C-alpha positions in Angstrom: 124.4 86.5 97.1 121.1 88.2 96.8 120.3 91.2 99.0 116.5 90.8 99.6 114.2 92.8 101.3 111.9 90.8 104.3 108.2 92.4 105.0 105.8 91.7 107.8 102.8 91.3 105.2 100.3 91.0 107.8 100.4 95.1 108.4 98.5 97.0 106.4 101.4 98.6 104.9 103.8 95.5 104.2 106.5 97.1 106.7 109.8 95.9 105.7 111.5 94.4 109.0 114.9 93.0 108.0 116.8 92.2 105.0 119.1 88.7 104.2 121.3 87.8 101.8 121.1 84.4 100.5 122.7 82.3 97.8 120.8 81.6 94.5 119.1 78.4 96.4 117.6 80.9 98.9 119.9 79.6 101.4 120.4 82.7 103.8 123.7 83.0 104.8 123.4 86.8 106.4 120.6 88.8 108.4 120.6 92.6 108.1 118.8 94.3 110.6 117.8 98.4 111.8 116.9 99.9 114.7 113.5 99.1 115.0 111.5 100.3 117.7 108.6 98.1 119.6 108.4 94.7 118.7 108.2 93.0 115.1 108.0 89.5 113.7 107.9 87.5 110.5 107.9 83.5 110.4 110.0 81.7 109.0 107.7 80.1 106.4 106.9 83.4 104.8 110.7 84.5 104.9 111.7 82.1 102.8 108.4 82.2 100.6 109.4 85.7 100.2 113.3 84.5 99.2 111.8 82.1 96.8 109.4 84.7 95.3 112.3 86.9 94.9 114.1 84.6 93.4 111.4 83.6 91.1 111.0 87.1 89.8 114.5 87.7 89.2 114.6 84.2 87.4 117.4 82.6 89.3 118.0 78.7 89.5 
């Protein structure tokens, strides 16, 4: 399992929104969030893209 940070890339500072725990195939098993004031979101397509990029960078699969 990998602990992968997920960012809102639409913001200028690419704010980290939450983390996911995913396996080597990119399947999400857990979401980890912290207290966030206001609201923030990341599209599901971007979440999967970030997971895939992380796994490729770390030479998994």
